[in-house]
N, C-alpha and C positions, 0 to 999 in steps of 0.2 A: 695745201693739203688736198684741196679739191682735185687738182691736176694729178696728184699722186694716186688718189682714190679712183679716179677715172682710169688711169693706166692700169691699176691693179685689177679693176673690174674687166677691162679689155683682155688682160692676160688670162683671166679666168673664162674667157669666151663669151662675154656678155656684150650686147649692144649698149653703147653709151651715148647719151646726149649731154654735152657739157655746156652749161649756160654760164657764161663768164663775163665779168666786168673787165676793164682794162688792167692787164698784168703784163710783166715782162718775161713771161713763160711761153714756151711752145707747147700747144696742145698735143695730146697723143694722136698720131696720124689717123688711127682708125675711128676716132671720136667724131660725131656730128657736133659741130660747134655753133652755138648761137651767141653772138657778141652783143653786149648791152653796155650802156654807159650810165643810165639812171636807175634809181630804185623803182620807178614806175615801169620802165622797160623790163626790168628783172621780174617784176610781179606778172606782167603780161606773158613773158616767155615761159615762166614756170607753169602758170595756169594753162597755157597753150600746149605744154608737153605732157600734161598729166594723163591724157587719154591713152597714151602708149606706155605709161610707166608701170613697172612691177615693183620697183624700189625707187624712192626719192631720197636723195642724200642732199641735205641742205647744209653745206659747210660753214657758211658765214653770212651774216647780214650785210647787205650793201652798205647801209648806214642806219643809225637809229634815228637821225634827224636830217632835215634838209632845209634850205632857206625858203622862207615864205615867198620871196620874189627873187627872180634871177635878173641881174643887170644886163641890159642889152649891150652896153659899152663898158669899158674898163672904168672901174671906180678909182678916181684919181687920189693920189696921196694927200692927206690933209694933216694940219697941225693938231687937230683934236681927235679924241678916241672915236672909233667907228664901232657901231654895234650891229649885229646881224640878228634878225628875228628868225627863229628856227621852229619848225613844227615836226611832229613825229612822222616818220615814213610809215607806209603800210607794212604791217607785220605779215610777211608772206607765209611763214610757217603757221601762224595763228589763223590765217585766212583759208587754210585747206578745209575741205568738207570733212565733217566729223565721221560720216559714213563713207568708206571708200574701200577699193579693192587693191590698193598698193600699200607697200610697207613704208613708213616714214621715219627717216633718221635726221634728227636735229643735232646741231652742235651748240655747245655753250662755252664760249671763251670767257673765263672768269679771272678776276684778280684777287678775290678773297672768298672764303666760304664756298669753295668749288662744289663740294658734295651737296650741301644744302641747296644751293642755287640750281644744280643739275636736276635733283629730284623734283623741285618746284616746276622747273621748265617742262620736265617730262609730263607732269600732270596738266599744267596750265596750257601748254601748246598742243596737247593731244597727239604726241609722238609715240611711236612704237619703241623708240630707242633714242637716248641722248648720248652723245659723245662729248665729254667735257675735258677741257684742258686749261691748266693754270697759265695765264699769259702775263703774270706779274713780273716775270723775268724775260729779258730779251734773248736769253740763251736757248730757249726752246719756244716752239709754237710759231706765232707769226714772225716773219722776217728771219726765220732761222731754217736750216736744212734738217733739223731734228725736232722731234715732238715726243711727248708721252701723253697718253689719254686714259681716262676712266670711262667705262661704258655702263650706262644705267638702262636697265630693262623694266618693262611694265610688271614683271612678276616679282619685282623687288630685288633681283639679282644685280650684282655689280662686278664687273670684270675690269682688269687693268692691262694696258700694253705699256711696258716700260720704255724709258727714253731709248730712241733709236733714230736712224735716218727716216725721214718721212715716207720714203718708198717702202721700207720694211714695215713701219707702223700701218701704212695703207694696206699692204697685203694681209696683214693679221686682221685688220678691221674688216676688210671685205669678206674674209672667211667667216668672221663672226656674224656679219650682216646676213650673208647668204644662209648660214645655218639657222639663225633666229627667224629670218623671214619665211623659211619653209614651214615653220611651226604656226605662222600667222594665219 
């Protein structure tokens, strides 16, 4: 979805910096691409790009948790169970300054109570807009070429974009982001 949004913003004539983890997608040719592999690298890249941002779209969390320790060598197969200790990653969206001069769009990928969790995230993460999608089915959202989203705004308004190819959803979403951010 992030790549589709980046393409749609470029089509609208905007300069785009795409900060991306490892994916099997080609970035839009006109995007400035910053590649990262860890949540810490993503945190640094996002905070480094904020000075030039008018709109920040945070499509997905890198991961909610990471291992406490990273093995320097392959962990060999054993006959007994193996446990990994995980710690929360830094919440990049929550780490943004409360006072800022750029518009923040967060995403909420949910498997249940989508609307409830989206409103909570909008308030808790101090976003200007939350784009929520139900990822309980593999037919849409992640790992699919289609999506449908609900958009939650600070003024209490909610809009929906019906199921369609991600490129079409992204174009509609970029128009809503641009329209809403002008009122910001």
